[in-house]
N, C-alpha and C positions, 0 to 999 in steps of 0.2 A: 179270532182268538188263537193264540199259539198254545198248544197243549203237548206236553212231553210226559210219556208214561213208560216206566221201566227201562229207561235208557241206560245202556252199559257200553263201555269202550275199553279196549285192551290194547296195549303195545307189547306184542309178544306174550310173555307170561305175566306181565305186570298189568293189573286191572286198575285202570284210572277212574272209571265210573262204575257204580254197581247199583242198578235199579233206581235211577233218579227220576222223579216225577215232579212236574211243576206246570204252572199256567200263567200266561200273561195276556191281559185284555187290552184293547185299544184305550188310550187315555189314562193309563196308569204306569207308574214306575215301580218295577220289582227289582230289588237288589239281592245279589248273592254274596254272602260273606263267607270267608274261609281263609285259612293260612296258605302259605306258599306250598304248592304241591298237592293241594286238596282236590284238584280237578276242575277248577272254575273255567280256565281257558279251554280245556278239552270239551267241556259241556257246550260252550258256544261254537266251537269248531264242528262238533258232531251235529248240531242243529243246522249250521250253515253248509254242511256237506264237504268240508275241507279237512276233516280229521284223517290223519295218516294211519291210524290204528283200525282195529276191527270193531265196528259199531253194530249194536243190536238194540231192539226196542222200537217204540212207536213215537213218531213226531208228526203232528198234524197241524195244518194251518187252515183255519176256517172249515174244518171237517175234512180237508183233503190231505192225504198222507204225502209227506215230503221226505220220508226216510229213504236214503240211498239215491236221491236225485243228484244230478250234477250241480255244482255251485251256481251256475248262471240260471238254472231252472228254479232253484230255491229262491233266487232274487225275483224271478218272474212271479212267484207265488206271494210275494209281499214281505219277505224277510231279508233285511240288509244288516251287514256286520261292519262295524268300525274296528279294525284289528288293533292289537297292542302295538305301539310304535308308529301309529298314524298311517304309514304306507302311502303317502302322497308322492307325486312326481315332482321332484325338486326343481327340475329345469324348465317346467312349464309354469305359466302364470296362473293366477287364481281362477280366472274364468275357464281356462282350458281344463283344469283339474275338476271343476264342478260339472262341466259339460260331459266329461267322461262318465260320470255317474248316471247320466240320462240315457245311456245306451239301451237298457232293456225296453222291450216292446210296450210294456205297460206305462212307460214314462215318455215315449216319443210324441204321442199325440198332445199331451198337456205340458210339454217342455217349458214353454214360456210362462204358463201359469205357475208351475212348480218353482221356477227360478224367481219369479216375483214374490211368491210366498216365502222363499228362503231368504232373500235379501231383506224382506220385511222383518224376519226374525233376527237376522244378523246384519245390521246396516253397515258394519265395518267391511263386509265382503264387497260391497259396492265400491267403497273407497279404495280397496286394494285389488280391484279386478285385474289390473294390468301388471301387478307386481309379481316378480318371480317368487315361487313358493318357498324356495330354500332360504331366502333372505328375510323371512318373517320370523317372529318370535315363536316359542313353543306353544303358547296358548292360541295364537292366531293359526298356526298350522293344524292344531287339533280342531279348531273351528272349521277349517277347510275340509278336513277328513269327515267331520260330521255332516257338513253341507253336501259333500259328494255322495254320501250314502243316502241323504234325504232326496237328492235329485232322482233316485230310482223310484220315487213315489211308493215308499214302503208302508206297510201297516204296522209292523213290529221292527223297532230299531234296536240292535244289540251292540253294546259298547264294552270293550275289553280294556280295563285299566285306563280310562281317559285322562286321569290326572297324573299319570306317570311322568315324572321329570318336570312338572310345573311347580312354580312357586305357590305358597299359600294364597297369595292375592289372586293369581290367575286361576287357581283351583276353585275359589269361591265364585269367580266370574263364570267359569265353565258350568258349575252346577246351577247357577241362575239361568244360564241359557238352556239347560236341560229341562228346567221347569217350563220355559217358554215352548219347547218342543212338545212337551206333554199337553200344554194348553191348546196346541194346534191339532190334537186328536190322535197323536201317535202313541203306541205303547212302547215302553223302553224296558229292556232286560239289561241290567247294569251289573257288571262285575267290577268291584272296586275294593281296594284295601283300606281306603280312608273311610272307615265305618261311621265316623261321626258325621261327616258331610253327607254321605250317601243316605244314611238313615234319616237325616234331616229333610230330604226332599222326597224320599220314597213313600209309597203307600203300603207295600208289603215287603217281607224279606224272608230269605231262606238261609239256614246255616248249613254249609257243606263241609264235611270233614271226612278225609280218606275216601272220597268218591261216593259218599252216602249222605242223603239229606237227613240231618238230625232234628231239625225243627222248622216250622213255618208259622209265622204270626204277623200281626200288624207292625208297622215300623215303629210306632210310638211305644208299643209294648216291648219290643226287642231293645229299644234304646234305653228303657228304664229297668231292664232286667239286670240284677247284679252279676249273674253268670256271664252274660254277654258283655257287660262292662269290663269284667276282669279279663275276658279272653280277647276282645276286639277293640275296646275303647280305652284301654290303658288304666283302668281303675278297678277296685274291688268292691265298690258299693259301700254302704254304711257299715255293714257287718264285717266286711273284709278289710277295712282300714286298720292299719296297725297303730297302736297307741304310741305316742312319742316316747322315746327312750331318754331317761334322765341322764345327764352327763355324769361321768364317773368323777368322784371327788379327787381333787389334786392334793397330793401329799405335801405338807409344809416342809420346807428345808430345815434340817437340824442345825442348830447354832454350832459354830466352830470355835473351839477354845484354843487360843494361842499360848503356848507355854514359853516362858522366858528362858533364854539360853543361860547356862551357868556363867558367872562372872569371875570365877577363880582364874587368875593368871599367874604365870611363872616367869620370873625375870631371866634374861639371857645370861646374866652373870652366874646365877645359880645352876644353869644347865651346863655351861662350858667351864665354869670354875675360874673365870678371869674377869677383871674389871674392864668392861668394854669402853666406858667413858674415858678411862685413862689412855687406852690405845688410840682413841679418836683424837685426844688432845696432843699426844706425841706425834701423830701423823701430820697434824696441821702446824706444828712448831717449826721455826727456821732451823736449818742445820747449824750446829755448833760443835764444840769439842765433844768427841765421842766419849761416852761414859757407859759404864755397864748398865745394862738394861735390867731395871727392877720392876717387875710387874706386880702391882698390888692385887692381892687375892682377897676375896671376901672370907670372912670367918667361916670355917667349916662347921657344918652342922651335922648332926647324926643322920639327917634325912638325905642330904645330897652328897656326903663324903664318899661312900662306897660306889655310888652309881656314876659319878662324873670324873673319877680319877683317870681312867684310860682316855676319855675324850679330851681332857685338858692337856695331857702330854702330847697328843697328836697335834692339837691346835697350836701349842707353844712352839713345837718344832717348825710348823708351817710358817708361823709369824716370824721366827728368827731367820728362816731362809729368805723371806720377803724383805726384811730389813737389811740383810747382808747384801742382797742384789741391789737394793736402792742405794746403799753407801758406795758400792763399787761404781754405780752409774754416775754418782755425783763427784767422784774423786778427780782432782785437778790433773791435767796432762793426759787424760785418757782419750785416745782417738775415737771419734764417732764411728758407729757401725756403718758399714758400707750399705748403700741402698740395694734393695732386691733387684732392681733393674735401672738402667741409666735413664735420667729424665730427658725430656725432649730438648731442653736447652743445651744439655751436654753433648748432644749429637752433632757431628760435623755437618756443615751445610753441603749439599750435593754440588759437585763441580759439573758445569755444563760443558759438553764436548761438541765440537763442530765436525760434522761429517764432511770429509774431503774425498771426492770421487777419484779413482785411480786414473792416471793419464791414458789417453787412448793409444792403442797400438798402431804403428805405421802399417798402412795397407800395402801389401805386396802386389806388383803388377800381375795381371792375369797370365797364366801360363799359356803358351801357344798350343793350339789344338792340332795335334798330330793326326794324320790320316789322309785319305784320298777322297776327292769330291767328284761325284758322278754328275754328268750333265746330260739331260734328256731333252729331245727336241720333238715337237709335235709335227706330224706329217700334215702338209697342206691339204685341206678338204677331207680330213679324216680324223677319227677320235683316237688314233694310235700314236704311240711315241717311239722314237728311235734313240738309242743310246749313242752319244757323241764320244769320239775318241779324244782323250786328253793329250 
């Protein structure tokens, strides 16, 4: 049996564990529940002898103290750890990884029997014995890590977050394999955040918070406790369940009333003081003898007389100027206005010119070269030259 009494661990001034006490017997599964940073991994490392902090307290295995022993000596006493993240050798095959776990002295004599018992629990390890470990799935790699620890012939097997990174289906398969390990007579100390699955296979449980054990009880009691459900199982129990909230009433839209626009209209003749219809008829008539322009005006009323008088005078002058310009444009014998720019047809066609090269100049005879020519003669049988007299 593994017994821990008053175990404390510190990293500098930070106290990770404070007086933790627990026990694990062969053939049972004990789960430790706690939030991140509660000290669960530090607890397993302190028992296994690999904690980097300062450890104090008592850890015994079958009555023999193992506190402060080297990690390989803790394994020789019958305590094996499956660390978080598996820690297998990815470049080795499955069988080589398993055989590395059989290195302790307590496992060398019964290595063949331990291997047969292991493949009996995990038949898939026999099928994958020659496969490289890094090519296996996460659940299969976790199985190899557990098998390597079991090859050391332990009495107590400690597992740190075995379902980390596994799918829900592989996690259920893993916990079923842990039940088979318990049936083989090994005690299991399990650290797991999946409280629902771990409490489903465990016999007892401990609640660890801020490095201190808050509670110890049977797994079924912890599983049905409303406080444990609210803290670790994602529910608040029957009393903690919130009543459904009724939806807020939706306000009905207010009806929109469309007001009709006023239909009062004012004629153009009443605004400008002229008969617009008469102007339109005169503009469309054929030109004939010019006569005085008589514009029919509507009868003046007291309402529009004072307001439209200045406007009608300006409009009358503008219309007279327009008609005068129109009569001048239709007068016979008037020359048309010159276009703003000549059209393309009026432009003269370009005249093609033929290039004639100039006649070549007569070459003059070369001028005689004036001067004296020196003649040199090589001496026979020598590389020297003598100047000849001209």
